[in-house]
Each structure stands twice: as structure tokens, then as C-alpha cells.
Kinemage of the C-alpha trace (Angstrom):
@kinemage 1
@onewidth
@group {chain A} dominant
@subgroup {mainchain}
@vectorlist {calphas} color= white
{ca met a 1} P -27.641 92.464 -48.722
{ca gln a 2} L -26.904 90.899 -51.847
{ca lys a 3} L -23.643 89.571 -50.389
{ca val a 4} L -25.523 87.718 -47.662
{ca ser a 5} L -27.950 86.482 -50.379
{ca leu a 6} L -25.410 85.179 -52.274
{ca tyr a 7} L -23.609 83.908 -49.137
{ca his a 8} L -26.830 81.997 -47.895
{ca ser a 9} L -27.201 80.623 -51.602
{ca leu a 10} L -23.506 79.336 -51.508
{ca leu a 11} L -24.146 77.276 -48.224
{ca his a 12} L -26.617 75.208 -50.206
{ca asp a 13} L -24.542 74.878 -53.454
{ca ala a 14} L -22.619 71.493 -53.291
{ca ser a 15} L -20.058 71.840 -55.892
{ca arg a 16} L -18.854 75.169 -54.647
{ca leu a 17} L -18.693 73.883 -51.268
{ca lys a 18} L -16.923 70.849 -51.953
{ca ala a 19} L -14.332 73.240 -53.950
{ca leu a 20} L -13.635 75.149 -50.863
{ca trp a 21} L -13.552 72.371 -48.844
{ca gln a 22} L -10.858 70.470 -50.449
{ca leu a 23} L -8.509 73.852 -50.518
{ca glu a 24} L -5.803 74.147 -48.045
{ca gly a 25} L -4.636 77.482 -48.854
{ca leu a 26} L -5.902 80.734 -47.294
{ca asp a 27} L -5.283 82.697 -50.681
{ca glu a 28} L -7.039 80.245 -52.995
{ca phe a 29} L -10.045 80.114 -50.146
{ca val a 30} L -10.336 83.990 -50.313
{ca ala a 31} L -10.104 84.016 -54.338
{ca leu a 32} L -13.026 81.493 -54.632
{ca met a 33} L -15.130 83.437 -52.245
{ca arg a 34} L -14.166 86.783 -54.048
{ca gln a 35} L -15.871 84.821 -57.104
{ca tyr a 36} L -18.562 83.199 -55.404
{ca leu a 37} L -19.722 86.639 -53.454
{ca asp a 38} L -19.190 88.633 -56.507
{ca trp a 39} L -16.836 91.114 -54.289
{ca pro a 40} L -13.978 92.160 -56.539
{ca glu a 41} L -12.131 93.666 -53.696
{ca leu a 42} L -12.629 91.184 -51.027
{ca asn a 43} L -9.446 90.469 -49.099
{ca phe a 44} L -8.867 88.103 -46.103
{ca glu a 45} L -9.683 90.725 -43.446
{ca gln a 46} L -12.797 91.744 -44.961
{ca leu a 47} L -13.690 88.004 -45.505
{ca gln a 48} L -13.115 87.481 -41.771
{ca arg a 49} L -15.152 90.190 -40.700
{ca phe a 50} L -17.872 89.263 -42.725
{ca leu a 51} L -18.130 85.516 -42.081
{ca ala a 52} L -17.720 86.132 -38.579
{ca glu a 53} L -20.725 88.391 -38.364
{ca gln a 54} L -22.704 85.773 -40.540
{ca asn a 55} L -21.472 83.223 -37.721
{ca gln a 56} L -22.931 85.108 -35.303
{ca gln a 57} L -26.551 85.165 -36.870
{ca pro a 58} L -28.873 82.043 -36.839
{ca phe a 59} L -29.552 80.555 -40.248
{ca cys a 60} L -32.650 78.579 -41.423
{ca pro a 61} L -31.697 76.678 -44.586
{ca glu a 62} L -33.591 74.911 -46.844
{ca leu a 63} L -33.061 71.563 -45.319
{ca ala a 64} L -33.452 69.127 -48.422
{ca ser a 65} L -30.179 70.766 -50.313
{ca phe a 66} L -28.434 72.180 -47.589
{ca ser a 67} L -28.342 68.768 -45.964
{ca leu a 68} L -26.314 67.257 -49.005
{ca cys a 69} L -23.339 69.393 -47.520
{ca trp a 70} L -23.749 69.806 -44.401
{ca gln a 71} L -24.555 67.819 -40.836
{ca pro a 72} L -25.693 68.715 -37.374
{ca tyr a 73} L -23.088 67.935 -35.066
{ca ser a 74} L -24.066 69.649 -31.367
{ca tyr a 75} L -27.003 70.803 -29.475
{ca gln a 76} L -26.704 73.740 -27.094
{ca ala a 77} L -29.648 73.158 -24.794
{ca gln a 78} L -29.956 76.638 -23.439
{ca arg a 79} L -30.538 78.378 -26.810
{ca lys a 80} L -31.898 75.560 -28.546
{ca ile a 81} L -29.822 75.590 -31.500
{ca val a 82} L -27.800 73.194 -33.369
{ca arg a 83} L -24.412 73.772 -35.289
{ca trp a 84} L -23.486 72.378 -38.474
{ca ala a 85} L -20.283 70.878 -39.793
{ca pro a 86} L -19.467 69.720 -43.439
{ca ala a 87} L -20.558 66.381 -44.431
{ca phe a 88} L -18.065 65.325 -47.259
{ca leu a 89} L -16.426 62.437 -45.455
{ca lys a 90} L -18.008 59.119 -45.050
{ca pro a 91} L -17.784 58.372 -41.257
{ca ser a 92} L -15.077 55.880 -40.753
{ca leu a 93} L -13.281 56.399 -37.139
{ca pro a 94} L -14.775 54.627 -34.090
{ca phe a 95} L -17.172 57.441 -32.901
{ca phe a 96} L -19.224 59.925 -34.678
{ca glu a 97} L -17.700 62.638 -32.762
{ca glu a 98} L -14.302 61.727 -33.912
{ca asp a 99} L -15.334 61.825 -37.440
{ca ile a 100} L -17.250 65.499 -36.871
{ca ala a 101} L -13.728 66.596 -35.103
{ca leu a 102} L -11.596 65.399 -38.472
{ca ser a 103} L -14.078 67.407 -40.489
{ca arg a 104} L -14.013 70.238 -38.849
{ca gln a 105} L -10.204 70.837 -39.311
{ca ser a 106} L -10.872 71.834 -42.950
{ca leu a 107} L -10.428 75.621 -43.685
{ca leu a 108} L -14.305 75.424 -44.790
{ca ala a 109} L -15.331 74.380 -41.269
{ca gln a 110} L -12.961 76.739 -39.289
{ca leu a 111} L -14.023 79.880 -41.292
{ca ile a 112} L -17.740 79.057 -42.195
{ca gln a 113} L -19.677 77.888 -38.864
{ca pro a 114} L -23.590 77.947 -39.352
{ca phe a 115} L -25.980 77.488 -36.654
{ca ser a 116} L -29.577 77.039 -36.708
{ca glu a 117} L -32.614 77.228 -34.100
{ca leu a 118} L -34.030 73.827 -33.616
{ca glu a 119} L -37.805 75.017 -34.025
{ca gln a 120} L -37.056 76.262 -37.328
{ca leu a 121} L -36.018 72.991 -38.509
{ca ile a 122} L -38.640 70.779 -37.130
{ca pro a 123} L -41.349 71.675 -40.069
{ca gln a 124} L -38.866 70.740 -42.609
{ca arg a 125} L -38.196 67.375 -41.184
{ca leu a 126} L -40.091 65.517 -44.171
{ca thr a 127} L -38.246 67.431 -46.912
{ca val a 128} L -35.147 65.165 -46.156
{ca pro a 129} L -35.177 61.525 -47.382
{ca ala a 130} L -36.271 59.418 -44.640
{ca val a 131} L -33.755 56.754 -43.244
{ca gln a 132} L -34.359 53.059 -42.531
{ca pro a 133} L -31.408 51.674 -40.601
{ca ala a 134} L -30.821 47.826 -41.123
{ca leu a 135} L -29.032 47.628 -37.508
{ca leu a 136} L -29.716 49.375 -34.284
{ca ile a 137} L -26.818 48.403 -31.502
{ca phe a 138} L -27.662 49.048 -27.845
{ca his a 139} L -25.054 48.017 -25.442
{ca trp a 140} L -23.759 48.491 -21.728
{ca ser a 141} L -20.614 49.718 -22.762
{ca arg a 142} L -17.335 47.939 -22.890
{ca cys a 143} L -19.042 44.846 -24.347
{ca gly a 144} L -17.278 44.928 -28.053
{ca ser a 145} L -19.733 47.170 -29.388
{ca thr a 146} L -16.968 49.304 -31.010
{ca leu a 147} L -15.774 46.461 -32.617
{ca val a 148} L -18.936 45.460 -34.097
{ca ser a 149} L -19.664 48.978 -35.635
{ca gly a 150} L -16.077 49.049 -36.620
{ca ser a 151} L -16.481 46.107 -38.598
{ca phe a 152} L -19.546 47.468 -40.300
{ca ala a 153} L -17.754 50.591 -41.116
{ca leu a 154} L -15.253 48.253 -43.122
{ca gln a 155} L -18.153 47.817 -45.756
{ca gln a 156} L -18.030 50.533 -48.692
{ca lys a 157} L -21.964 50.109 -49.048
{ca val a 158} L -22.457 50.802 -45.281
{ca lys a 159} L -22.542 53.774 -43.256
{ca val a 160} L -21.931 53.367 -39.375
{ca leu a 161} L -23.471 56.306 -37.460
{ca ser a 162} L -21.436 55.352 -34.070
{ca glu a 163} L -22.913 57.049 -30.697
{ca ser a 164} L -24.518 60.191 -31.959
{ca met a 165} L -24.181 62.982 -29.236
{ca leu a 166} L -26.820 65.096 -30.673
{ca ala a 167} L -29.618 62.448 -30.867
{ca ser a 168} L -28.987 61.485 -26.933
{ca asp a 169} L -28.724 65.073 -26.185
{ca leu a 170} L -31.791 66.010 -27.662
{ca leu a 171} L -33.856 62.792 -26.071
{ca asn a 172} L -32.247 63.739 -22.834
{ca asp a 173} L -33.629 67.515 -22.916
{ca pro a 174} L -36.897 67.610 -21.024
{ca tyr a 175} L -38.205 70.541 -23.179
{ca trp a 176} L -38.609 68.237 -26.065
{ca ala a 177} L -40.157 65.181 -24.192
{ca gly a 178} L -43.536 65.754 -26.159
{ca gln a 179} L -41.790 65.720 -29.630
{ca gln a 180} L -39.044 62.884 -29.107
{ca pro a 181} L -40.027 60.858 -32.255
{ca glu a 182} L -40.040 63.562 -34.402
{ca leu a 183} L -36.531 65.093 -33.246
{ca leu a 184} L -34.997 61.733 -33.509
{ca asp a 185} L -36.264 61.487 -36.894
{ca leu a 186} L -34.906 64.692 -37.843
{ca val a 187} L -31.417 64.009 -36.473
{ca leu a 188} L -31.498 60.686 -38.215
{ca arg a 189} L -32.354 61.931 -41.539
{ca leu a 190} L -29.531 64.662 -41.268
{ca gln a 191} L -27.047 63.021 -39.827
{ca gly a 192} L -27.692 59.280 -41.334
{ca arg a 193} L -28.330 60.690 -44.978
{ca leu a 194} L -26.396 58.428 -47.270
{ca arg a 195} L -24.393 60.918 -49.104
{ca his a 196} L -21.512 59.071 -50.262
{ca his a 197} L -22.837 56.243 -52.346
{ca glu a 198} L -23.799 53.894 -49.108
{ca gln a 199} L -26.617 51.631 -49.254
{ca gln a 200} L -27.622 50.599 -45.687
{ca leu a 201} L -27.189 52.439 -42.573
{ca val a 202} L -25.930 50.920 -39.176
{ca ile a 203} L -26.495 52.955 -35.728
{ca lys a 204} L -24.703 52.121 -32.672
{ca cys a 205} L -26.788 53.980 -29.648
{ca asn a 206} L -24.930 55.539 -26.732
{ca ala a 207} L -25.153 53.085 -23.618
{ca trp a 208} L -27.708 55.440 -21.808
{ca asp a 209} L -29.738 55.500 -25.024
{ca leu a 210} L -31.176 52.350 -23.804
{ca gln a 211} L -33.744 54.306 -21.555
{ca his a 212} L -35.207 55.432 -24.751
{ca trp a 213} L -35.482 52.393 -26.512
{ca pro a 214} L -39.233 52.386 -27.098
{ca val a 215} L -38.776 55.611 -29.080
{ca trp a 216} L -35.998 54.352 -31.073
{ca leu a 217} L -37.932 50.848 -31.991
{ca asn a 218} L -41.368 52.673 -32.499
{ca leu a 219} L -39.524 54.813 -35.365
{ca tyr a 220} L -37.556 52.157 -36.899
{ca pro a 221} L -39.587 48.864 -36.713
{ca lys a 222} L -38.035 46.972 -39.339
{ca ala a 223} L -34.307 47.571 -38.108
{ca gly a 224} L -32.518 44.399 -36.948
{ca val a 225} L -31.408 44.710 -32.983
{ca leu a 226} L -28.768 43.919 -31.540
{ca cys a 227} L -27.908 43.998 -27.816
{ca leu a 228} L -24.186 43.355 -26.296
{ca ile a 229} L -23.737 42.535 -22.364
{ca arg a 230} L -20.790 41.327 -20.632
{ca gln a 231} L -20.048 40.006 -17.322
{ca pro a 232} L -20.940 42.858 -14.923
{ca glu a 233} L -17.594 42.851 -12.923
{ca ala a 234} L -15.540 42.771 -16.267
{ca val a 235} L -17.841 45.866 -17.247
{ca leu a 236} L -17.233 47.756 -13.945
{ca ala a 237} L -13.506 46.937 -14.017
{ca ser a 238} L -13.391 48.737 -17.345
{ca his a 239} L -15.102 51.963 -15.995
{ca his a 240} L -12.674 51.732 -12.951
{ca his a 241} L -9.935 52.101 -15.494
{ca leu a 242} L -11.435 54.945 -17.608
{ca ala a 243} L -15.341 55.991 -16.445
{ca gly a 244} L -17.595 56.595 -19.553
{ca arg a 245} L -20.166 59.108 -19.146
{ca his a 246} L -23.011 57.298 -18.053
{ca met a 247} L -21.146 55.963 -15.107
{ca val a 248} L -20.074 59.475 -13.557
{ca arg a 249} L -22.636 60.822 -10.904
{ca gln a 250} L -21.878 64.478 -11.794
{ca gln a 251} L -24.020 63.638 -15.026
{ca pro a 252} L -27.632 63.000 -13.352
{ca ala a 253} L -29.410 64.552 -16.141
{ca leu a 254} L -28.584 61.135 -18.097
{ca trp a 255} L -30.614 59.317 -15.947
{ca gln a 256} L -33.787 59.995 -14.000
{ca glu a 257} L -33.916 59.147 -10.409
{ca ser a 258} L -30.177 58.639 -9.867
{ca glu a 259} L -29.388 57.820 -6.321
{ca gln a 260} L -26.863 60.434 -6.034
{ca ser a 261} L -26.030 59.707 -2.616
{ca ala a 262} L -24.736 56.249 -2.918
{ca ser a 263} L -21.247 55.035 -3.033
{ca leu a 264} L -19.633 55.237 -6.398
{ca leu a 265} L -19.603 51.337 -6.546
{ca asp a 266} L -23.366 51.402 -5.549
{ca tyr a 267} L -24.205 54.045 -8.070
{ca arg a 268} L -22.506 52.031 -10.901
{ca ile a 269} L -24.098 48.757 -10.103
{ca gln a 270} L -27.606 50.492 -9.934
{ca val a 271} L -26.488 52.063 -13.594
{ca ile a 272} L -26.149 48.269 -14.737
{ca gln a 273} L -29.409 47.225 -12.902
{ca arg a 274} L -30.810 49.766 -14.950
{ca met a 275} L -29.593 48.968 -18.244
{ca ala a 276} L -29.947 45.343 -17.597
{ca ile a 277} L -33.791 45.974 -16.924
{ca leu a 278} L -34.288 48.243 -19.993
{ca met a 279} L -32.696 45.708 -22.180
{ca asn a 280} L -34.924 43.045 -20.843
{ca ala a 281} L -37.771 44.928 -21.331
{ca leu a 282} L -36.788 45.643 -24.822
{ca arg a 283} L -36.232 41.741 -25.630
{ca gln a 284} L -39.429 40.922 -24.625
{ca gln a 285} L -41.126 43.455 -26.843
{ca arg a 286} L -39.096 42.970 -29.847
{ca asp a 287} L -36.979 40.256 -31.721
{ca cys a 288} L -33.538 41.035 -31.050
{ca thr a 289} L -29.963 39.216 -30.823
{ca val a 290} L -28.420 39.307 -27.141
{ca leu a 291} L -24.623 38.541 -27.472
{ca ser a 292} L -22.194 38.640 -24.401
{ca tyr a 293} L -18.827 39.612 -24.762
{ca glu a 294} L -17.614 36.127 -25.043
{ca gln a 295} L -20.194 35.123 -27.614
{ca leu a 296} L -19.393 37.981 -29.563
{ca lys a 297} L -15.790 36.821 -29.923
{ca asp a 298} L -17.025 33.388 -30.785
{ca ser a 299} L -18.977 34.756 -33.444
{ca thr a 300} L -17.745 34.450 -37.104
{ca pro a 301} L -17.818 37.807 -39.262
{ca gln a 302} L -20.747 36.117 -41.332
{ca gln a 303} L -22.873 35.516 -38.517
{ca leu a 304} L -22.595 39.325 -37.299
{ca ala a 305} L -23.425 40.549 -40.976
{ca arg a 306} L -26.198 38.372 -41.155
{ca ile a 307} L -28.059 40.009 -38.156
{ca ala a 308} L -27.949 43.408 -40.249
{ca gly a 309} L -29.334 41.219 -43.451
{ca phe a 310} L -25.720 41.180 -44.979
{ca glu a 311} L -23.797 38.633 -46.706
{ca leu a 312} L -20.083 39.015 -46.927
{ca thr a 313} L -17.585 37.715 -49.524
{ca asp a 314} L -14.823 35.574 -48.653
{ca ala a 315} L -12.301 38.798 -48.866
{ca glu a 316} L -14.831 41.021 -46.617
{ca gln a 317} L -14.806 37.984 -43.893
{ca lys a 318} L -11.038 37.981 -43.889
{ca leu a 319} L -11.067 41.883 -43.648
{ca trp a 320} L -13.287 41.646 -40.787
{ca gln a 321} L -11.088 38.764 -39.046
{ca asp a 322} L -8.082 40.900 -39.755
{ca phe a 323} L -9.860 43.787 -37.878
{ca arg a 324} L -10.011 42.010 -34.522
{ca leu a 325} L -6.380 41.930 -34.257
{ca phe a 326} L -6.246 45.721 -33.656
{ca asp a 327} L -7.774 48.103 -30.996
{ca ala a 328} L -11.298 49.083 -32.073
{ca lys a 329} L -11.015 52.347 -30.742
{ca gln a 330} L -7.364 52.920 -31.920
{ca gln a 331} L -6.992 52.265 -35.507
{ca gly a 332} L -4.131 50.645 -36.710
{ca val a 333} L -3.037 49.492 -32.924
{ca pro a 334} L -2.695 45.803 -32.223
{ca phe a 335} L -5.285 44.940 -29.464
{ca gln a 336} L -3.757 44.226 -26.187
{ca ser a 337} L -5.367 43.897 -22.974
{ca thr a 338} L -3.514 45.958 -20.259
{ca lys a 339} L -6.347 46.663 -17.834
{ca lys a 340} L -6.284 45.057 -14.319
{ca ser a 341} L -9.093 42.397 -13.875
{ca ala a 342} L -11.774 42.929 -11.624
{ca glu a 343} L -10.152 40.411 -8.961
{ca glu a 344} L -7.315 42.729 -8.634
{ca leu a 345} L -9.462 45.842 -8.555
{ca phe a 346} L -11.977 44.992 -5.975
{ca ser a 347} L -12.032 43.567 -2.641
{ca pro a 348} L -13.681 39.976 -2.082
{ca ala a 349} L -16.818 41.835 -0.405
{ca glu a 350} L -17.160 44.046 -3.223
{ca leu a 351} L -17.094 41.367 -5.783
{ca glu a 352} L -19.803 39.361 -3.804
{ca gln a 353} L -21.746 42.438 -3.627
{ca ile a 354} L -21.400 43.080 -7.571
{ca arg a 355} L -22.073 39.094 -8.321
{ca ser a 356} L -25.319 38.854 -5.779
{ca glu a 357} L -26.844 41.993 -7.175
{ca leu a 358} L -26.113 41.692 -10.895
{ca gln a 359} L -25.183 38.091 -12.038
{ca pro a 360} L -29.164 37.182 -11.901
{ca leu a 361} L -29.537 40.072 -14.234
{ca tyr a 362} L -27.061 39.085 -16.491
{ca gln a 363} L -27.959 35.253 -16.610
{ca leu a 364} L -31.574 36.300 -17.117
{ca leu a 365} L -30.408 38.249 -20.295
{ca leu a 366} L -28.113 35.149 -21.853
{ca ala a 367} L -31.339 32.849 -21.047
{ca lys a 368} L -33.791 32.316 -23.916
{ca gly a 369} L -37.644 33.058 -23.733
{ca glu a 370} L -37.311 33.691 -20.133
{ca gly a 371} L -39.672 35.918 -17.873
{ca tyr a 372} L -38.570 38.437 -15.308
{ca pro a 373} L -37.627 36.573 -12.150
{ca asn a 374} L -38.576 37.885 -8.874
{ca cys a 375} L -35.714 39.339 -8.032
{ca val a 376} L -35.914 41.903 -11.085
{ca ala a 377} L -39.801 42.463 -10.250
{ca asn a 378} L -38.783 43.575 -6.895
{ca thr a 379} L -36.095 45.800 -7.904
{ca glu a 380} L -36.670 49.617 -7.215
{ca ile a 381} L -35.329 50.674 -10.554
{ca ser a 382} L -38.023 51.133 -12.799
{ca cys a 383} L -38.058 50.466 -16.679
{ca ser a 384} L -39.775 53.947 -17.458
């Protein structure tokens, strides 16, 4: 029991955990664990058995101190548990999942893998510092959102949380339907905690998080809001090349009342219709900036930064401008568009269908101060 107690204390000790996280050699790792667990005869085989046993037991931490060192990264709906990864690196990659994958490569993360029952974490929510995002980014996908979030990530004082799958998965689990605000707040306190001397938080939501925009905006009423859109046929052409999760019919849990019997193109048109209607409802309820892909490309770094309340120096503006020359999703790779256009991918009849069904919604979002036209009011897709 003493060893287990010492182990639980270790999981809350930032300085000792960071020392373990920095190690690359197994012998050094075992030596430190021998010291931390007060286990003089400990060898690797014993440590491996001990940690395997601990990794199979749910662990209820003291969140205030534990979350200085760990962040939740995945949710298992069947067991209602979250899994933890070390939080010693400032997120810097295009997607938070990639940052998590990088952090899990450490010896610490490979050997120590705690998990917790979500029900036990909720009562501790208020013990973790609250976060107040400077900016929330909603988008249809393939609209330049990764370019925007990657630009903000260039700022040392800014933490970017890009497409948290944990937040999305919890919001989409009907089991927690009555506790969505509390759960989203808990996730953002844990994943968005400013651990590396950051001063501001920018959040890029997943495209399908648009259906939960009232939860996000009620929780963070002071956050700036940026909505990114693109010509619908260009969005569909991009998903034709590589489909995002929300454009795959085999993921009905992402959208309520999805029409699974429709053709693939019809289904994807319905998804964009749904996102457009949701985004327009958001815009009517809350001051926000709506930018098309073309407008985004024409925006200066300073204009984008000001949406989040930032001012860039001349050097920072140049850094942002240079960043645009590279592929936002592949760091260090020069940007080069090689995908086929919508005109090459779709037949004239398909293009006509796409434009007739989606262009009015797209133009509505680009307009300022316009209400819903009849074509939106009469659509079968609801905003709920």
C-alpha cells in the first residue's frame, strides 16, 4: 500500500514527473522510480508489472495539482472514462491530436497511463482555474481554419487548442445531454489550462461542433467569434479528395436526423446545408466575423489578430505572412495546390445541383444584416 500511495503522490508532483518525462534511457527511468517509490530493489521487470497493474485501475486525482502535469486526451463512451497524457509541451502542431501523439512518445507516457471515471471528475471542476478564450473559430472545414489557428500558434503568449476530439465526443454522447455546459467547461479547464506562460487561449472547434454553438457561446460570452466558409463546390471537391469525419455517412452519431439513404453527394450537400443554417443562426444571435476563403486570403495578419483582440508587431506580422507560404497542415512543406477542381470532379448536372441548393445559403452568410430567405426557412434541415 505504501508503494501505491507514493505512486499516487508522484502523479501529482510536477517537478518529479517532468524529470521522468525528460529521460530517454530506461535504466535512468528505473533508477528515478526506485527513488520516488522508496523501492531499493526495484528492477525493470518489477516496475513494468507494478505500472501495468496501476494502469488497469481507475484513478481519481486531485485535479487542481494533477492537471498541472496531465491533460485528458480521449474519451471511451462505453466505460465513461477519460485517459491522460503528460502536458509538458505547449501545443504547436496543426491539430491537438498531433500534439497528444507527440507527447505520448515519451517514456513517461508509454509506461504510465492513468485513466479516470468522468463521473468522479465533474465535482472537482471548479478546483481547476477557469479559462476565457480570446477567440472561438467555427468553420465548415477546408476553409482555411488551420491556417488561422496555426498563425495564432506562432505567438508565444497564445495557446491554441485545435479541434479537441475529447470536447466533441463528450458533446455528442447523449448520456451527458443534461450536463453539456459543465462537461465542456471541465474539458476546457483541463485541456486549455495555460501551463507554459501563455496569456491567451484560441480555440478552433471541429466542423461538427457547429451544432453545439449555443453551448459554446453561452459558456464563453466574452470570446471573439470567427466563422469561416468557402464556395460550397470547392468544399465538396476537397472532401472528394479526402473526406473529413463529418462528411462520412458511417458516422451518423455526428449529426442528428441524418438521411442515411441519400446518395453520397446528396448527403454531403445536406451536411453543408446544415452547417450553413447553424452558422447563420449563430450570426443572428451573436456578433461575429464571417470570412470566406477568398476574404481570408486577402486579410492581413493584423486584421486577423484583431479579431482576437491582439496587436502584432512588424516582426510578428512578417512571421504570419511567411507562414502563409507553407502548407498549414504539413509544417515546413511549401503550399502547393494539386487537387482537382470542382469542374473536373463533378458533372455539369452535379455542379448545377450543388450551386442551386447551396449558393443561396453561402451568399446569405456573406451578406451583412440579412435575415433568413424563404429557401432557408423552408428547408427540412433544422437548426436544433
